[in-house]
C-alpha positions in Angstrom: -45.6 7.3 22.5 -44.5 6.9 18.9 -42.1 4.5 17.3 -40.2 4.0 14.1 -37.8 1.6 12.5 -34.3 3.1 12.2 -32.0 2.6 9.2 -30.1 0.0 11.3 -33.2 -2.1 11.7 -33.7 -1.2 15.4 -36.9 0.1 16.8 -36.7 3.4 18.5 -39.7 4.2 20.7 -40.0 7.7 22.1 -42.1 9.4 24.7 -42.9 13.0 23.9 -44.3 15.6 26.3 -43.8 19.0 27.8 -41.9 19.8 30.9 -43.3 22.2 33.6 -41.5 25.1 31.9 -43.1 24.4 28.6 -40.1 23.0 26.7 -40.7 19.8 24.7 -39.2 16.6 26.1 -38.5 13.5 24.0 -37.2 10.3 25.6 -35.7 7.8 23.1 -36.2 4.4 24.8 -33.4 2.8 22.9 -31.0 5.6 23.8 -32.2 5.4 27.4 -31.6 1.6 27.5 -28.1 2.1 26.1 -27.2 4.7 28.7 -28.7 2.6 31.5 -26.7 -0.4 30.4 -23.5 1.7 30.3 -24.0 2.7 33.9 -24.3 -0.8 35.1 -21.9 -2.4 32.7 -18.8 -3.7 34.4 -15.5 -2.4 33.0 -14.0 -4.8 30.4 -10.9 -5.2 32.6 -13.0 -6.4 35.6 -14.7 -9.0 33.4 -11.3 -10.1 32.0 -9.8 -10.4 35.5 -12.9 -12.3 36.7 -12.5 -14.9 34.0 -8.7 -15.2 34.7 -9.3 -15.7 38.4 -12.0 -18.2 37.9 -9.7 -20.1 35.5 -6.7 -20.0 37.9 -8.7 -21.3 40.9 -10.3 -24.0 38.7 -6.8 -25.2 37.8 -5.7 -25.9 41.3 -6.7 -29.6 41.5 -3.9 -30.3 39.1 -1.6 -30.2 42.2 -2.7 -33.8 42.7 -0.2 -34.7 39.9 2.7 -33.2 41.8 1.8 -34.2 45.4 -0.7 -36.8 46.6 -1.0 -34.5 49.7 -3.2 -32.3 47.5 -5.9 -35.0 47.7 -6.0 -34.7 51.5 -7.9 -31.4 50.9 -10.8 -33.6 49.8 -10.4 -35.8 52.9 -8.9 -38.6 50.9 -5.9 -40.3 52.5 -6.2 -44.1 51.9 -6.7 -44.5 48.2 -6.3 -47.5 45.9 -3.9 -46.9 43.0 -6.8 -46.7 40.5 -8.7 -44.1 42.7 -5.5 -42.0 42.9 -5.0 -42.3 39.1 -8.6 -41.2 38.5 -8.3 -38.2 40.8 -5.0 -37.2 39.2 -6.7 -37.4 35.8 -9.5 -35.2 37.2 -6.8 -32.7 38.1 -5.6 -32.6 34.5 -9.2 -32.1 33.3 -9.6 -29.2 35.8 -6.3 -27.8 34.4 -7.7 -27.9 30.9 -11.0 -26.3 32.0 -9.2 -23.6 33.9 -6.9 -22.9 31.0 -9.9 -22.6 28.7 -11.5 -20.0 31.1 -8.3 -18.0 31.1 -8.1 -18.3 27.2 -11.7 -17.1 27.0 -10.7 -13.9 28.9 -8.7 -12.9 25.8 -10.6 -14.5 23.0 -14.2 -13.2 22.8 -15.3 -15.8 20.2 -14.9 -18.7 22.7 -16.3 -17.0 25.8 -19.8 -18.5 25.6 -18.9 -22.1 24.7 -16.2 -22.2 27.4 -18.5 -20.7 30.0 -21.2 -23.3 29.1 -18.7 -26.1 29.5 -17.6 -24.8 32.9 -21.2 -24.3 34.0 -22.0 -27.9 33.0 -19.0 -29.4 34.8 -19.3 -27.4 37.9 -23.0 -27.9 38.2 -22.6 -31.6 37.6 -20.0 -31.8 40.4 -22.2 -29.8 42.8 -25.2 -32.1 42.0 -23.3 -35.3 42.4 -21.7 -34.2 45.6 -24.5 -32.4 47.3 -27.4 -34.7 46.3 -25.8 -37.7 48.0 -26.2 -37.8 51.7 -23.0 -39.8 52.1 -20.8 -37.3 50.2 -22.4 -34.1 51.2 -20.8 -33.9 54.7 -17.4 -34.4 53.2 -17.7 -31.8 50.5 -15.1 -29.1 51.0 -16.8 -25.8 51.8 -14.4 -23.7 49.7 -14.9 -25.8 46.6 -18.7 -25.9 47.1 -18.9 -22.1 47.5 -16.5 -21.4 44.7 -18.2 -23.7 42.2 -21.6 -22.2 43.1 -20.4 -18.6 42.8 -18.5 -19.5 39.6 -21.7 -20.9 38.0 -23.6 -17.7 38.9 -20.8 -15.5 37.6 -20.4 -17.4 34.4 -24.2 -17.2 33.7 -23.9 -13.4 34.3 -20.9 -13.2 31.9 -22.8 -15.1 29.2 -25.7 -12.6 29.6 -23.2 -9.7 29.3 -21.5 -11.3 26.3 -24.8 -11.8 24.5 -25.9 -8.2 24.9 -25.8 -6.2 21.7 -23.5 -3.6 23.2 -21.0 -6.1 24.6 -18.7 -6.2 21.7 -18.6 -2.4 21.5 -17.4 -2.1 25.1 -14.8 -5.0 24.9 -16.6 -7.7 26.8 
């Protein structure tokens, strides 16, 4: 194996050898990594649609502003006025977070900070809900599964975004 620094400051390692037929083979590890990444790199449109769908679903608690019946999804029927106001406020906060996720689908510069904010809020919700034995049984299954999957997807999207080739392929 030999290696050298390219003019762009990247290290190119290469394996050299001979094939069975005698021709010389050279495998540039950097080029190999780039090609491998391209094979497993999701299409930029898929990544964009994923961000938009995550944002739109995240926005749905805002329905509590329009109809108190939306709070019944959480098993909440007899609420004091302050509890109802706090849950409606939560709906607005989820609307803002969802809108930020949709915005991030179109503005690459904000993708990592918005994803980190969503990961923080969704993880906090999961920890607060699932770590308490009194709230765990009442946790809506869809919300729990969605938030868990959203956190994993957002972590994956951050990793993709921070890859050196991400900006070249539109992610």
